[in-house]
Structure formats: C-alpha cells, structure tokens
C-alpha positions as CSV (number, residue, x, y, z in Angstrom):
1,S,-13.1,9.4,8.0
2,I,-9.9,8.2,6.2
3,V,-12.0,6.8,3.4
4,L,-13.8,10.0,2.9
5,E,-10.8,12.2,2.9
6,A,-9.1,9.8,0.4
7,Y,-12.2,10.1,-1.9
8,R,-12.1,13.9,-1.6
9,E,-8.4,14.1,-2.4
10,E,-8.5,11.4,-5.1
11,V,-6.2,9.0,-3.2
12,P,-7.1,5.4,-4.2
13,I,-7.3,2.9,-1.5
14,F,-6.1,-0.7,-2.1
15,C,-7.0,-3.7,0.0
16,P,-5.3,-6.8,-1.5
17,A,-6.6,-9.2,1.1
18,F,-10.2,-7.9,1.4
19,S,-11.6,-11.4,0.8
20,D,-9.6,-12.8,3.6
21,C,-11.9,-11.3,6.3
22,S,-15.6,-11.3,7.4
23,A,-16.3,-8.8,4.6
24,G,-15.1,-11.6,2.2
25,F,-17.9,-13.9,3.5
26,G,-20.4,-11.1,2.9
27,L,-19.3,-10.7,-0.7
28,V,-19.5,-14.4,-1.3
29,A,-23.1,-14.4,0.1
30,H,-23.9,-11.3,-2.1
31,Q,-22.6,-13.0,-5.3
32,A,-24.4,-16.3,-4.5
33,A,-27.7,-14.4,-3.8
34,R,-27.6,-12.3,-7.0
35,H,-28.2,-15.4,-9.4
36,G,-26.9,-13.7,-12.6
37,K,-27.9,-10.2,-11.7
38,P,-25.4,-7.4,-11.4
39,K,-23.2,-7.9,-8.3
40,V,-20.3,-6.2,-6.4
41,S,-17.0,-7.8,-7.6
42,L,-13.4,-7.1,-6.4
43,D,-10.6,-7.4,-8.9
44,S,-7.2,-7.8,-7.0
45,A,-5.2,-7.9,-10.2
46,K,-6.6,-4.6,-11.2
47,D,-5.6,-3.2,-7.9
48,F,-2.1,-4.6,-8.3
49,Y,-1.8,-3.2,-11.9
50,E,-3.1,0.2,-10.9
51,L,-0.7,0.5,-7.9
52,T,2.1,-0.6,-10.2
53,R,1.2,2.1,-12.7
54,L,1.5,4.7,-9.9
55,K,5.0,3.4,-9.3
56,V,5.9,3.7,-12.9
57,K,4.6,7.2,-13.1
58,N,6.3,8.4,-9.9
59,E,10.1,7.7,-9.6
60,S,10.5,8.6,-5.9
61,T,8.1,6.6,-3.8
62,G,7.7,5.6,-0.1
63,L,5.7,3.3,2.0
64,F,4.1,3.7,5.3
65,M,3.0,0.2,6.4
66,I,0.9,-0.6,9.5
67,G,1.3,-4.2,10.2
68,G,2.5,-6.5,7.5
69,G,1.4,-9.6,5.6
70,V,-0.2,-9.4,2.3
71,P,-0.7,-5.6,2.2
72,K,2.9,-5.2,3.0
73,N,4.1,-7.5,0.3
74,F,1.6,-6.0,-2.1
75,A,3.0,-2.6,-1.8
76,Q,6.6,-3.7,-1.9
77,D,6.0,-6.0,-5.0
78,I,5.0,-3.1,-7.4
79,V,8.7,-2.5,-8.0
80,V,9.1,-6.1,-9.2
81,A,5.7,-5.9,-11.1
82,A,7.0,-2.7,-12.9
83,E,10.0,-4.7,-14.0
84,V,7.9,-7.6,-15.2
85,L,6.0,-5.0,-17.5
86,G,9.4,-3.9,-18.9
87,H,10.0,-0.8,-16.7
88,D,13.3,0.0,-15.0
89,V,12.1,1.7,-11.8
90,P,14.0,2.5,-8.6
91,M,13.2,0.8,-5.3
92,H,10.9,2.6,-2.9
93,K,13.1,5.5,-1.5
94,Y,11.5,5.7,1.8
95,A,9.8,3.0,4.1
96,I,8.4,3.0,7.6
97,Q,6.9,-0.2,9.0
98,I,5.0,-0.3,12.3
99,T,4.7,-3.8,13.4
100,V,4.6,-5.9,16.6
101,A,6.0,-8.9,14.6
102,D,9.7,-9.7,14.6
103,V,11.8,-12.0,12.6
104,R,11.9,-14.9,14.9
105,D,9.3,-17.0,13.1
106,G,10.3,-16.1,9.6
107,A,6.8,-14.8,8.6
108,L,6.2,-12.0,6.2
109,S,5.0,-9.6,8.8
110,G,8.2,-9.7,10.7
111,S,10.5,-9.6,7.8
112,T,12.7,-6.6,7.9
113,L,12.9,-3.7,5.4
114,K,16.5,-4.7,4.8
115,E,15.2,-8.1,3.6
116,A,13.0,-6.3,1.2
117,S,16.0,-4.5,-0.1
118,S,17.6,-7.7,-1.0
119,W,14.8,-8.2,-3.6
120,G,15.2,-4.7,-5.0
121,K,12.0,-3.4,-3.3
122,V,13.0,-1.0,-0.7
123,D,16.1,1.2,-0.4
124,T,17.7,1.1,3.0
125,T,19.0,4.7,3.2
126,Y,15.7,6.0,4.6
127,E,14.0,2.9,6.2
128,Q,12.8,2.5,9.7
129,M,11.2,-0.5,11.5
130,V,9.1,0.7,14.4
131,Y,8.3,-2.3,16.8
132,C,5.2,-1.1,18.5
133,E,1.6,-1.6,18.7
134,A,0.0,0.7,15.8
135,T,-2.6,2.4,18.1
136,I,0.3,3.9,20.0
137,A,2.8,4.6,17.2
138,V,0.5,5.9,14.4
139,P,-1.0,8.8,16.4
140,L,2.5,9.8,17.6
141,I,4.1,9.6,14.1
142,V,1.2,11.4,12.4
143,G,1.0,14.0,15.1
144,Y,4.7,14.7,14.8
145,A,4.5,15.0,11.0
146,Y,1.4,17.2,11.1
147,H,3.1,19.6,13.7
148,K,6.3,19.8,11.6
149,R,4.1,21.3,8.9
150,G,6.0,19.8,6.0
151,W,2.8,19.4,4.2
152,E,2.4,23.2,3.9
153,G,3.1,24.5,0.4
154,R,3.1,21.1,-1.3
155,T,1.1,20.7,-4.4
156,S,-1.8,18.2,-4.0
157,R,-1.7,15.2,-6.3
158,K,-4.9,13.7,-7.7
159,W,-3.6,10.0,-7.7
160,S,-7.1,8.6,-8.9
161,S,-7.3,10.9,-11.8
162,S,-3.7,10.1,-13.0
163,L,-4.7,6.4,-13.3
164,D,-7.5,7.3,-15.8
165,K,-5.2,9.1,-18.2
166,D,-3.0,6.4,-19.8
167,Q,-1.9,2.9,-19.5
168,V,1.6,1.6,-18.5
C-alpha cells in the first residue's frame, strides 16, 4: 500500500483535513469514550510546522496534487509559513494538479496554479493543470514516470528522519 511504502521509505504523510470526514467522527467518539485515559489525538498545527520545516530544508520543491481544497492549500502555504518563521524560501519550483474542478465558481479546488503564483507559492515555469478524473490521470502519469526510469540512480531521502534532527 502507499502508506506501508511511505513508512518503509520514511516519507511522512500529512492529512490536514482528517477530521473533516467519517474518520473524524470516529476520533470524536474515541476521545469522548476514553474519559481521561490516553487517546489518539491529531495535531494539524504540528503537521503544518513539520511540512514547513521540510520546505525550509529543501530549496527546490514540487507538488503533485490530486484534487484540491484544504490539502492543496496546505501544501502551497508552507512557502508563506516559512516566511512567517523568518526564512526566505523560493516558491515551489514544480507543480502538477489533477482536478475536475475549474475556475468558474471561484472555489479553492478550481483555482489555478497561476493564481497560487500571485501569492508567491508556486513558480509558473514548470506547472501543469490536468483537468481529468484522478483515477484516469494518476495511473497514466505514474506509469509514464516509472517507465521513463528517471528514479534510477537517485539517492533515497529519509524525510521523516530529517524532521527529527533539528528545529527550524
């Protein structure tokens, strides 16, 4: 699974809107049932801080976004969050967004990557909006990337370990 491979390769997974789904109801019920005993708790501010630290430590970053909404904004906003913490970091150099939303209603999911550039979040040199249903587009894009074999010879990064070393 994606989660297992992420664990094996020390790739952190962030889910900024986890409480905004049926799993969130389960967490509420869990916390209420624990009555002062230890319980599972999610810290979205810690997630945001950790992802911001990854941006500060890695000048050249890119985004591969499936859908939009909160996760899209969360990933783009780390550039702004780094500035709030006093770091001058460049915009995300690369960005791909796969979405069925468009700009007509003005919602976040349909906002273009060019709009994100106006906020200093995404460079428009290497950006691509893909207007397609994700279950069609993602296998095609991933399959293409895999068969191009650009991943061969790359050094694996242990992202989770890099978060443990120092604070930003």
